[in-house]
C-alpha positions as CSV (number, residue, x, y, z in Angstrom):
1,X,130.5,106.0,90.9
2,X,131.4,108.6,88.3
3,X,128.6,108.6,86.3
4,X,130.6,111.4,83.8
5,X,132.6,108.4,82.7
6,X,131.2,106.0,80.5
7,X,131.0,102.2,81.1
8,X,133.7,100.0,79.5
9,X,131.4,97.3,77.5
10,X,133.3,94.0,77.1
11,X,132.8,90.2,76.7
12,X,131.8,88.7,79.8
13,X,134.3,86.2,81.7
14,X,133.3,83.5,84.1
15,X,134.9,85.7,87.1
16,X,131.9,88.0,86.2
17,X,129.1,85.7,87.1
18,X,129.0,86.3,90.9
19,X,128.5,90.2,90.3
20,X,125.8,89.3,87.6
21,X,124.0,87.1,89.8
22,X,124.1,89.6,92.6
23,X,122.9,92.5,90.3
24,X,119.8,89.9,89.1
25,X,118.8,89.0,92.6
26,X,118.7,92.7,93.5
27,X,116.3,93.6,90.6
28,X,114.1,90.7,90.1
29,X,111.5,89.1,92.0
30,X,112.1,85.6,90.5
31,X,115.9,86.2,89.4
32,X,118.1,83.7,87.8
33,X,120.4,81.9,90.4
34,X,124.1,81.8,90.4
35,X,124.0,78.4,89.3
36,X,121.9,79.5,86.2
37,X,124.1,81.8,85.4
38,X,127.1,79.4,85.8
39,X,125.1,76.8,83.4
40,X,124.3,79.5,80.9
41,X,128.0,80.3,80.8
42,X,129.1,76.3,80.7
43,X,126.3,76.0,77.7
44,X,128.3,78.7,75.3
45,X,125.7,81.4,76.2
46,X,127.6,84.9,75.0
47,X,127.4,87.9,77.2
48,X,128.6,91.3,77.6
49,X,129.5,93.3,80.8
50,X,129.2,97.0,81.4
51,X,132.1,97.9,83.7
52,X,132.7,101.3,85.6
53,X,135.8,101.9,87.9
54,X,136.6,98.0,88.0
55,X,133.0,97.4,88.9
56,X,130.5,95.2,87.1
57,X,127.3,97.4,86.7
58,X,125.2,95.6,84.0
59,X,125.2,92.7,81.9
60,X,123.5,91.1,78.8
61,X,123.2,87.3,78.1
62,X,122.6,85.9,74.9
63,X,122.2,82.7,72.8
64,X,122.5,82.5,68.9
65,X,121.0,79.5,66.9
66,X,121.6,80.0,63.0
67,X,120.4,83.3,62.1
68,X,118.3,83.9,65.6
69,X,119.8,85.7,68.4
70,X,118.2,85.8,71.6
71,X,118.5,88.3,74.5
72,X,118.1,86.2,77.6
73,X,118.7,88.6,80.3
74,X,119.6,91.8,80.8
75,X,120.3,93.9,84.1
76,X,121.9,97.2,85.2
77,X,122.5,98.0,88.9
78,X,119.9,100.1,90.2
79,X,121.7,102.7,91.2
80,X,123.2,103.0,87.5
81,X,119.9,102.8,85.6
82,X,118.6,105.7,83.5
83,X,122.2,106.5,82.1
84,X,121.8,104.8,78.9
85,X,123.9,101.6,80.0
86,X,121.1,99.0,79.1
87,X,120.8,100.7,75.4
88,X,124.8,100.3,75.1
89,X,124.5,96.8,75.9
90,X,121.2,96.0,73.7
91,X,123.0,97.8,70.9
92,X,126.6,96.0,71.2
93,X,124.9,92.5,71.4
94,X,122.9,93.7,68.2
95,X,126.3,94.6,66.5
96,X,127.9,91.7,67.6
97,X,124.8,89.4,66.5
98,X,124.9,91.3,63.0
99,X,128.8,90.7,62.8
100,X,127.9,86.6,63.4
101,X,125.4,86.4,60.8
102,X,122.3,87.0,63.1
103,X,119.2,88.3,61.0
104,X,116.9,89.1,63.9
105,X,117.1,89.3,67.7
106,X,114.4,88.2,70.1
107,X,113.2,88.4,73.3
108,X,110.7,88.0,76.0
109,X,109.9,91.1,78.5
110,X,107.4,91.0,81.3
111,X,103.9,92.5,80.2
112,X,104.2,95.1,83.4
113,X,107.9,96.2,82.4
114,X,107.0,99.1,80.7
115,X,110.5,100.9,81.1
116,X,112.1,98.0,79.6
117,X,109.5,97.7,76.4
118,X,109.9,101.4,76.1
119,X,113.5,101.2,75.8
120,X,113.4,98.3,73.4
121,X,110.7,100.1,71.1
122,X,113.0,103.2,71.1
123,X,115.8,100.7,69.9
124,X,113.6,99.5,66.9
125,X,112.2,96.3,68.5
126,X,108.5,95.4,67.3
127,X,106.1,93.6,69.8
128,X,105.1,90.3,68.0
129,X,103.3,88.2,70.3
130,X,102.5,87.4,73.6
131,X,103.2,84.2,75.8
132,X,100.6,83.5,78.3
133,X,101.6,83.0,82.1
134,X,105.3,82.9,80.8
135,X,106.6,84.6,84.0
136,X,106.2,83.6,87.9
137,X,104.6,86.5,89.6
138,X,103.9,87.3,93.2
139,X,100.2,86.2,92.4
140,X,100.2,83.5,90.0
141,X,102.0,84.2,86.4
142,X,102.6,87.0,84.1
143,X,102.6,87.3,80.4
144,X,105.4,87.7,78.5
145,X,105.4,90.4,75.4
146,X,107.7,88.9,72.6
147,X,109.7,91.5,70.7
148,X,111.9,91.5,67.9
149,X,114.6,93.6,66.0
150,X,115.5,92.9,62.2
151,X,119.2,92.9,62.3
152,X,119.6,91.8,58.6
153,X,116.9,93.3,56.3
154,X,117.9,90.7,53.6
155,X,117.4,87.8,56.2
156,X,113.5,88.2,56.8
């Protein structure tokens, strides 16, 4: 994969769902299943794909209710990480949310995922809460850190 060529960020299509599920399965101990991706798509959740050389290398899935945009899941293929692809996906999601009237973008992230938390902080997210025992873990449950990014200063 030529890392010098920036990936194309585009809206997801139903044809992308198997690749998304495969990336998720390789990244997460407790991944979304292929069926969960299909159901999310069928429910009208939006998503963005990072594509390079015709291959899906990353994705973001969102849901918007009124002025609140939720980042439901985000993943970048392991061999493509640390190249700014997750940043591009989050920035694309945020911009799309702004265009569609979202005032805030929210997400949950594993407390142990320091790399993701650091990325989100660099993008302007602030930690604003904790969900105790939110995620399944190898030994019991793990807390989720709640984070938010203001998209429209007049909105909140």
